[in-house]
Structures are given as structure tokens and as C-alpha cells.
C-alpha positions as CSV (number, residue, x, y, z in Angstrom):
1,M,-129.9,18.6,61.9
2,L,-126.3,16.7,62.3
3,T,-128.2,14.0,59.9
4,I,-127.6,15.9,56.9
5,L,-123.8,14.8,57.2
6,K,-124.8,11.3,56.5
7,H,-125.2,13.0,52.5
8,P,-121.4,12.0,51.2
9,T,-121.2,14.6,48.8
10,F,-122.4,17.4,51.3
11,S,-120.2,15.7,54.1
12,R,-117.0,16.0,52.1
13,L,-117.9,19.9,50.9
14,F,-118.7,20.7,54.8
15,A,-115.4,19.0,55.8
16,A,-113.8,21.2,53.3
17,Q,-115.6,24.4,54.3
18,I,-114.5,23.6,58.3
19,V,-110.6,23.0,57.4
20,A,-110.5,25.8,55.1
21,L,-112.2,28.2,57.6
22,I,-109.7,27.0,60.4
23,G,-106.9,27.8,58.1
24,T,-108.4,31.4,57.3
25,G,-108.7,31.7,61.1
26,L,-105.0,31.2,61.7
27,L,-104.2,33.3,58.9
28,T,-106.1,36.5,60.6
29,I,-103.8,36.1,63.6
30,A,-100.8,35.6,61.9
31,L,-101.3,38.5,59.5
32,G,-101.9,40.8,62.4
33,L,-98.5,39.6,64.0
34,L,-96.9,39.9,60.7
35,A,-98.0,43.5,60.0
36,Y,-96.8,44.4,63.6
37,D,-93.3,43.5,62.9
38,L,-93.1,45.0,59.6
39,A,-95.1,48.5,61.1
40,G,-94.9,48.4,65.0
41,P,-97.4,50.8,66.4
42,Q,-98.9,51.5,62.7
43,A,-100.0,47.8,62.0
44,G,-103.7,48.7,62.7
45,A,-103.5,51.0,59.7
46,V,-101.7,48.3,57.6
47,L,-104.5,45.5,58.6
48,G,-107.0,48.2,58.0
49,V,-106.0,48.8,54.3
50,A,-105.5,45.0,53.7
51,Y,-109.2,44.3,55.2
52,T,-110.2,46.9,53.2
53,I,-108.4,45.4,49.7
54,K,-110.0,42.2,51.2
55,M,-113.8,44.0,50.7
56,V,-112.7,45.6,47.4
57,A,-111.8,42.3,45.9
58,Y,-115.0,41.2,47.1
59,V,-117.0,43.8,45.4
60,G,-115.2,44.6,42.4
61,L,-113.6,41.0,41.5
62,S,-116.3,38.2,42.3
63,P,-118.5,39.0,39.3
64,V,-115.9,39.1,37.1
65,M,-114.2,35.7,38.5
66,G,-117.7,34.2,38.3
67,A,-118.0,35.4,34.4
68,L,-114.6,33.8,33.6
69,V,-115.1,30.3,35.5
70,A,-118.7,30.1,34.5
71,R,-118.3,27.2,32.0
72,L,-115.5,25.6,33.6
73,P,-116.0,22.4,35.6
74,R,-116.9,23.6,39.3
75,R,-114.7,21.0,40.9
76,S,-111.6,22.2,38.5
77,V,-112.7,26.2,39.6
78,L,-113.0,25.3,43.7
79,I,-109.5,23.0,43.2
80,A,-107.9,26.0,41.7
81,A,-108.9,28.7,43.9
82,D,-107.7,26.5,46.7
83,L,-104.1,26.0,45.5
84,V,-103.9,29.7,44.6
85,R,-104.7,30.5,48.4
86,L,-102.3,27.6,49.1
87,A,-99.5,29.5,47.4
88,V,-100.1,32.4,49.0
89,A,-100.3,31.5,52.5
90,L,-96.5,29.8,51.8
91,C,-95.5,33.1,50.4
92,L,-96.3,35.4,53.3
93,P,-93.7,34.0,55.6
94,F,-91.2,35.3,53.2
95,V,-92.4,39.0,52.8
96,D,-90.4,42.0,54.1
97,S,-92.4,44.8,53.2
98,V,-96.1,46.5,53.7
99,A,-96.8,46.7,49.6
100,Q,-95.7,42.9,49.4
101,I,-98.8,42.2,52.1
102,Y,-101.1,44.1,50.1
103,A,-100.3,42.4,46.8
104,L,-100.5,38.9,48.4
105,I,-104.1,39.7,50.3
106,F,-105.1,40.9,46.8
107,V,-104.3,37.7,45.0
108,L,-105.9,35.6,47.9
109,Q,-109.0,37.5,48.3
110,A,-109.3,37.2,44.3
111,A,-109.4,33.4,44.7
112,S,-111.8,33.7,47.8
113,A,-113.9,35.6,45.7
114,T,-113.9,33.1,43.1
115,F,-113.9,29.7,45.4
116,T,-117.0,31.0,47.8
117,P,-119.7,32.0,45.3
118,T,-119.1,28.9,43.4
119,F,-119.1,26.7,46.5
120,Q,-122.5,28.1,47.6
121,A,-124.0,27.9,44.6
122,T,-123.0,24.1,44.4
123,I,-124.6,23.3,47.5
124,P,-128.1,23.7,46.3
125,D,-127.5,21.7,43.2
126,V,-126.3,18.9,45.9
127,L,-129.3,19.2,48.2
128,P,-132.2,19.9,45.8
129,D,-134.7,19.4,48.9
130,E,-135.1,22.7,50.9
131,A,-135.5,20.9,53.9
132,Q,-132.0,19.3,53.8
133,Y,-130.7,22.8,52.1
134,T,-132.1,24.7,55.2
135,R,-130.0,22.4,57.4
136,A,-126.7,22.8,55.5
137,L,-127.2,26.7,55.9
138,S,-126.8,26.2,59.6
139,L,-124.2,23.9,59.9
140,S,-122.3,26.9,57.6
141,R,-123.5,29.0,59.9
142,L,-122.3,27.3,63.1
143,A,-119.1,26.5,60.9
144,Y,-118.4,30.0,60.9
145,D,-119.1,30.9,64.2
146,L,-117.3,27.9,65.7
147,E,-114.1,29.0,63.5
148,N,-114.5,32.5,64.8
149,L,-114.3,30.8,68.5
150,L,-112.0,28.3,68.2
151,S,-109.3,29.5,65.8
152,P,-107.9,32.1,68.1
153,A,-107.8,29.1,70.7
154,L,-105.8,27.1,68.7
155,A,-103.5,29.9,67.4
156,G,-102.6,31.0,70.8
157,V,-101.7,27.1,71.4
158,L,-99.8,26.6,68.4
159,L,-97.9,30.2,69.3
160,L,-96.5,28.4,72.4
161,L,-94.9,25.9,70.5
162,I,-93.9,27.4,67.3
163,S,-93.4,31.2,65.7
164,Y,-96.2,33.0,64.2
165,S,-94.6,32.1,60.5
166,G,-95.5,28.7,61.6
167,L,-99.5,29.6,61.5
168,F,-99.2,30.2,57.9
169,V,-98.2,26.4,57.4
170,G,-101.4,26.2,59.1
171,T,-103.1,28.0,56.9
172,A,-101.5,26.3,53.7
173,L,-102.3,22.9,55.3
174,G,-106.1,23.9,55.8
175,F,-106.5,25.0,52.1
176,L,-104.2,21.4,51.1
177,L,-106.6,19.4,52.7
178,S,-109.6,21.1,51.1
179,T,-108.3,20.7,47.6
180,L,-108.1,16.9,48.6
181,L,-111.7,16.6,50.0
182,I,-112.9,18.4,47.0
183,W,-110.7,16.6,44.7
184,Q,-112.2,13.2,46.0
185,T,-115.8,14.9,45.6
186,H,-118.1,14.0,43.0
187,L,-120.1,17.5,42.0
188,P,-123.2,17.8,39.7
189,P,-121.8,19.7,36.2
190,R,-123.0,22.9,35.0
191,T,-126.2,22.9,33.1
192,D,-126.1,26.2,31.4
193,N,-124.3,26.4,27.6
194,T,-126.0,29.2,26.6
195,Q,-123.6,31.3,24.8
196,R,-123.6,35.1,26.3
197,P,-121.3,38.0,25.6
198,F,-118.7,38.2,28.4
199,L,-120.0,41.7,29.8
200,K,-123.7,40.1,30.0
201,R,-122.4,37.2,32.1
202,I,-120.8,39.7,34.5
203,T,-123.7,41.6,34.8
204,R,-126.7,38.9,34.6
205,G,-126.6,37.8,38.4
206,S,-126.9,41.5,39.4
207,W,-129.8,41.9,37.0
208,I,-131.8,39.0,38.2
209,Y,-130.9,40.1,42.1
210,L,-131.7,43.6,41.5
211,A,-135.3,42.6,39.4
212,T,-136.3,40.5,42.0
213,P,-138.2,42.2,45.0
214,R,-137.4,39.5,47.9
215,L,-133.8,39.8,46.8
216,R,-134.1,43.7,47.0
217,G,-135.4,43.1,50.3
218,L,-132.8,40.8,51.2
219,L,-129.7,43.3,50.3
220,S,-131.6,45.8,52.7
221,F,-131.8,43.6,55.2
222,N,-128.0,42.5,54.6
223,L,-127.3,46.2,55.1
224,S,-129.1,46.5,58.3
225,A,-127.4,43.6,59.7
226,A,-123.9,45.1,58.5
227,A,-124.8,48.3,60.2
228,A,-125.7,46.8,63.6
229,V,-122.9,44.0,63.8
230,A,-120.0,46.4,62.5
231,F,-120.2,48.1,65.7
232,V,-119.5,44.6,67.7
233,L,-117.1,43.5,65.3
234,V,-114.8,47.0,65.3
235,N,-115.2,48.6,68.3
236,S,-115.9,45.9,70.9
237,V,-112.0,45.9,72.1
238,V,-112.7,49.4,72.4
239,V,-115.7,49.1,74.6
240,V,-114.1,46.5,76.5
241,R,-110.7,47.3,77.4
242,D,-111.6,51.5,77.6
243,T,-114.9,51.5,79.2
244,Y,-115.2,48.2,81.3
245,G,-111.4,48.2,81.7
246,L,-110.8,44.4,81.0
247,G,-108.2,42.9,79.1
248,E,-107.9,40.2,76.1
249,T,-110.2,37.6,78.5
250,G,-112.7,40.1,78.6
251,L,-112.9,40.5,75.1
252,A,-112.7,36.7,74.2
253,I,-115.8,36.7,76.5
254,A,-117.6,39.5,75.2
255,M,-117.1,37.8,71.3
256,G,-117.5,34.4,72.9
257,C,-121.1,35.4,73.8
258,F,-121.8,36.9,70.3
259,G,-120.9,33.9,68.8
260,A,-122.7,31.7,71.4
261,G,-125.9,33.7,70.2
262,S,-125.6,33.0,66.7
263,M,-124.9,29.6,67.0
264,T,-128.0,28.8,69.0
265,A,-130.2,31.1,66.7
266,A,-128.3,28.7,64.0
267,L,-129.3,25.4,65.6
268,L,-133.2,26.6,66.2
269,L,-133.9,28.1,62.5
270,P,-134.3,24.7,60.4
271,R,-137.6,23.8,62.4
272,L,-138.6,27.5,62.6
273,L,-138.2,27.8,59.3
274,D,-140.2,24.4,58.6
275,T,-143.2,26.2,59.9
276,I,-142.9,30.0,59.1
277,S,-141.8,32.0,55.9
278,D,-138.4,33.2,55.4
279,R,-139.6,36.9,55.3
280,R,-141.8,36.2,58.8
281,V,-138.4,35.2,60.4
282,M,-135.8,37.9,58.6
283,G,-137.7,41.1,58.4
284,P,-138.8,41.0,62.3
285,A,-135.2,39.7,63.2
286,A,-133.4,42.9,60.8
287,L,-135.5,45.3,62.5
288,A,-135.1,43.9,66.5
289,L,-131.5,44.0,65.7
290,A,-131.6,47.7,64.5
291,C,-134.0,48.7,67.3
292,L,-131.8,46.8,69.9
293,T,-128.7,49.2,68.2
294,L,-130.5,52.5,68.8
295,L,-131.9,51.3,72.5
296,H,-128.3,50.8,73.2
297,G,-127.1,53.7,72.3
298,A,-129.7,55.8,73.9
299,I,-129.3,54.1,76.8
300,Y,-125.0,54.8,76.6
301,A,-125.6,58.3,75.7
302,L,-128.4,58.8,78.7
303,S,-127.2,57.1,81.7
304,G,-123.7,55.5,80.6
305,P,-122.5,52.0,79.7
306,L,-124.5,49.0,80.7
307,P,-123.8,46.6,83.6
308,W,-121.1,43.7,82.2
309,P,-123.5,41.1,82.4
310,M,-126.2,43.2,80.7
311,F,-123.5,43.7,78.2
312,L,-122.7,40.5,77.8
313,G,-126.4,39.6,76.9
314,L,-127.0,42.3,74.8
315,W,-124.1,41.0,72.7
316,A,-125.4,37.2,72.8
317,L,-129.2,38.9,71.7
318,T,-127.1,40.7,68.8
319,G,-125.6,37.4,67.5
320,G,-128.6,35.6,67.6
321,L,-130.5,38.1,65.7
322,Y,-127.5,38.4,63.5
323,S,-127.7,34.9,62.6
324,A,-131.9,34.8,62.0
325,V,-131.3,37.5,59.2
326,L,-128.2,35.8,57.4
327,T,-128.8,32.6,57.8
328,P,-132.1,31.9,55.4
329,S,-130.6,34.0,52.8
330,G,-129.6,30.7,50.7
331,R,-133.1,29.9,50.4
332,L,-133.7,33.1,49.1
333,L,-131.4,32.8,46.2
334,K,-132.1,29.1,45.1
335,R,-135.7,30.0,44.8
336,S,-135.2,33.2,43.0
337,A,-133.4,32.0,39.9
338,N,-133.2,29.0,37.6
339,A,-130.6,26.2,38.2
340,D,-128.2,27.6,35.1
341,D,-128.6,31.0,36.7
342,R,-128.0,30.0,40.0
343,P,-123.9,30.5,40.0
344,A,-124.2,34.3,38.9
345,V,-127.1,35.1,41.7
346,F,-125.0,33.7,44.5
347,T,-121.8,35.7,43.2
348,A,-124.2,38.5,42.9
349,H,-125.1,38.4,46.4
350,F,-121.7,37.6,47.5
351,A,-120.5,41.1,45.7
352,L,-123.5,43.0,47.1
353,S,-123.7,41.9,50.6
354,H,-120.0,42.6,51.2
355,A,-120.6,46.1,49.5
356,C,-122.9,46.5,52.6
357,W,-120.0,46.0,55.2
358,L,-117.8,48.2,53.0
359,I,-120.0,50.8,54.1
360,A,-120.8,49.8,57.8
361,Y,-117.2,48.9,58.4
362,P,-115.7,52.6,57.9
363,L,-118.7,54.3,59.6
364,A,-118.3,52.2,62.5
365,G,-114.5,53.2,63.0
366,W,-114.8,56.5,62.0
367,S,-118.1,57.1,64.2
368,G,-116.6,55.2,67.2
369,A,-113.4,57.6,67.3
370,Q,-114.8,60.9,66.2
371,I,-118.2,61.2,68.5
372,G,-117.9,58.4,70.9
373,M,-119.3,55.0,71.5
374,D,-122.9,56.4,71.9
375,G,-122.5,58.3,68.7
376,A,-121.6,55.6,66.7
377,L,-124.6,53.1,67.8
378,L,-127.1,56.0,67.3
379,I,-125.7,56.5,63.8
380,L,-125.5,53.1,63.1
381,G,-129.0,52.1,64.7
382,A,-130.3,54.7,62.6
383,L,-129.2,53.1,59.1
384,A,-129.8,49.9,60.2
385,T,-133.7,50.9,61.0
386,G,-133.8,52.5,57.7
387,A,-132.5,49.3,55.8
388,A,-134.4,47.4,57.9
389,L,-138.0,48.9,57.1
390,C,-136.9,49.8,53.4
391,G,-136.7,45.7,52.9
392,R,-140.2,45.2,54.4
393,L,-141.2,47.3,52.0
394,L,-138.8,46.1,48.9
395,W,-140.1,42.6,50.1
396,R,-143.7,42.1,50.2
397,A,-145.4,39.2,50.8
398,T,-146.2,37.4,47.5
399,P,-147.2,33.8,46.2
400,D,-144.3,31.4,45.1
401,E,-146.7,31.4,41.6
402,V,-147.1,35.0,40.0
403,E,-149.6,35.7,37.8
404,H,-148.3,36.7,34.5
405,D,-148.6,37.2,30.4
406,H,-146.1,37.1,27.6
407,P,-147.4,40.0,25.0
408,D,-143.7,40.0,23.7
409,L,-143.4,36.5,22.8
410,P,-144.0,35.0,19.5
411,D,-146.6,32.5,19.2
412,D,-143.9,29.6,18.6
413,H,-142.2,30.4,21.6
414,P,-141.6,27.2,23.8
415,H,-142.7,29.0,27.1
416,V,-146.3,30.3,25.3
417,L,-146.7,26.6,23.9
418,K,-146.2,25.4,27.3
419,Y,-148.2,27.9,29.2
420,G,-150.4,29.8,26.6
421,R,-150.2,33.4,25.6
422,E,-153.1,34.4,27.9
423,S,-153.0,35.4,31.8
424,H,-151.0,32.1,33.8
425,S,-149.1,31.4,36.8
426,H,-145.8,29.4,37.8
427,A,-142.9,29.6,40.0
428,F,-141.5,32.9,38.7
429,V,-138.3,34.3,38.4
430,I,-136.5,36.6,36.4
431,D,-134.8,34.8,33.3
432,D,-134.5,35.5,29.4
433,N,-138.4,34.9,29.3
434,H,-139.1,37.0,32.1
435,H,-137.6,40.3,32.2
436,T,-139.5,42.3,34.6
437,W,-141.4,41.4,37.9
438,P,-145.1,41.6,37.6
439,T,-146.8,44.5,39.2
440,R,-149.9,44.6,40.9
441,P,-152.7,46.0,38.9
């Protein structure tokens, strides 16, 4: 899998992703300490609002920002977004009110809502070969998991030497290095020169996404995974400390097992996806993850918490199944849009998948606090199961080439001249010539 790093353009982009992720990880630790300095015991509430602002910015702003930058050079867009994030990181040590935190986080996440979909949509153009792109997706998944594991450790070491304000400088350095790496990289130019009204540019990605059966299934699988994993991310600290009576080390071990499971799956997936379709990997993984959450809730309610070693094994298995659901997503997005529409579709996925988390995060927090961990597991497991089953229904097994005709196009239309007016087949995507997915007779 590491042979993909011999590709010079991808290797620079991957390095930019890693240093930006490290900076973001340091920012997360520093932001928590800053919130405690400003709000004391109410720091949790401050961070909850900050993370809600993050999700709202991702869901609401990413389509708008995607439409605004749709015709600008990709490298310029990525560099500008990184520079905005760098400026915010340098401003954070000087804030003296909670309101300033909220404002800066909104600006930071608006920049991230521009950077991330643009970055993700660039990789398929850099690596048009599907096997190489699959390995790039797995490396990206590994990078996210390693950031979750290593950033807290790096922050802990740095805090022995500097105050937490210095972590914001580390964040800025991460974004600066990302900027320099992208500046040195030649990126494929945009190919879409079609003139469209601004409103249509905002909604085009969502239109294509929601009109494509496999992407509707992908969205359901994302909701299923978010429901199951939201419990891990939101309630692990409560389970580890209150149920098992362990401290920060116990939490680090539990989250390390989750990350190790995710990384193991990411390492195994490229070879698996060479022989098995995305649907046959993602669908069973989503359903297994949902059933695992339900089973955990049932055992918790009937017999109490699992023994600690079994709990760690469960978290590792959860991480592996979560990675199996999420990692192939980029392949589906690439396959489901023309190159011209790919940035809009990646932006739509970015917004819609984060909308799933906007549902799952509050539900995990509320249910855990109000009805206990067993009730939270059962509620989230039920949502995950329903979403997984819905995804399997929405995404039926279909060939890449779909038979259809074009009674609505004129005789001299280029598509009709190429394929004919009668029923024909080719790799089917939603676009200006294909407004709806063909239904089975």
C-alpha cells in the first residue's frame, strides 16, 4: 500500500494532510484547556457549543463555499483556506471571552468546509487508477486514526515544556507546512467551464447525490455508522471512569483499541476491495456494527457491563467495522459523477455525512445522560440498524452500465448522435443528459 507514496503529487498532498491533521489535533487539546480557563466547570458546555458550531458550519456552509470557489484554481483555494486556518490559530491565544472562541471557531470551520471537500475531490484526478485511489483512501483513513492516537501524546509532551497557548502555535505551524507543501504541488486544473446560476451551483452536488441510488445507500450507511460510533466518541469517558472506575490511562487504552481496530481494517481493505464490491463490504459492515451496538446494549441492560478485556475487544471490533463502512466512500463518489461534477458531489457528501453526526452526537449525549448507558446503546443501536437496513434497500446491486433511452433529447443532440435514440447502455451517472436514474421495467 505504501508504494502509492512514490507518486510525487499524491505524496505531497498526503504529507500536507498529515501535518494539517497534527495541527488540528493540537488545537483540540488546546481549545479544551482554553475553555476551562475561561469558563471553569462550564468548559464542557462551551466545547459542546463550539463543536455544534463546527457541525453547523460543515453542513450549512460547505455547499455555499463549494459554489463560490467552483471556478477558482484548486491550489489557490486550498492555500487560501489553510492561511485562514493559520490566522485563526494565531488569534486563539489572545481571546478573553467565550464569544470570541465561538466566532473564531466558526471562521476556522468555514475554512475547513472549503478545504476538505476540495482536497478530497482532487485526489481522484491525481490518481485516476481505481486500485491506486483505493490505497490512497486507506492511507487517508490511517492518517485520521494515527492523528487521534498520536496528537494527545504529542500535546502531553509539549505541555511539559510550554504552556497550552504554545499548542496554538503548533497548530499554526501545521497549517503553514500544509500551505507550503500544496504551494509546491502541481494540481490538475478544473475542467468544468459550464455557466450555471449560483443557486444551481449550490444545489447541484446534492441533486446528483440524492438522485443516485448507491449514494442514497451510502448516506444511510453513514447515518448507521455515526449512530453506533457516536456512543464511543461521546460516552467512552463516562463508561471508563464511572463504570470501570479507571482514569485517563484507561480512556486512552479504550480509544487506542478503537483506533487500532480502525487502522487494521484500513490496512486490509485495499486487497479485499480488489475482489469484493463496495456494496458487499459496506452493507454487511454497517449491519454488523449496528447489531453489535444493540447486543452490547442488551447485555448491559440484562447482565451489567462487560468485563474490561471484552470491552476493549468490542471497541477494537467497532473501530474495524466503522473503517469498513467509511473507507470505500470515495470510490463510490468518484464512480457516481463525471469529473466536472466531482467537486460538487464530494462537497454534498461532506455536508450530508456531517448532518448524520449532527443527529448522532446530541442523541448519544442526551440518551447517555438521561436514561443511562444501556438505554443509549439500545436507542443508538436501533437507529443504526434501521439506517443500515434502509441503506441495503436503497442501494440495490446494479451493473455499472445501465440500459436507458432519451426520448427527451433532440435528434441532433451530441449524446443521441453518439449512442442513438433507442435503448442503449453506458456507465451511468446523473448529469445534464441523465436527470433521473432508470427504473427497472
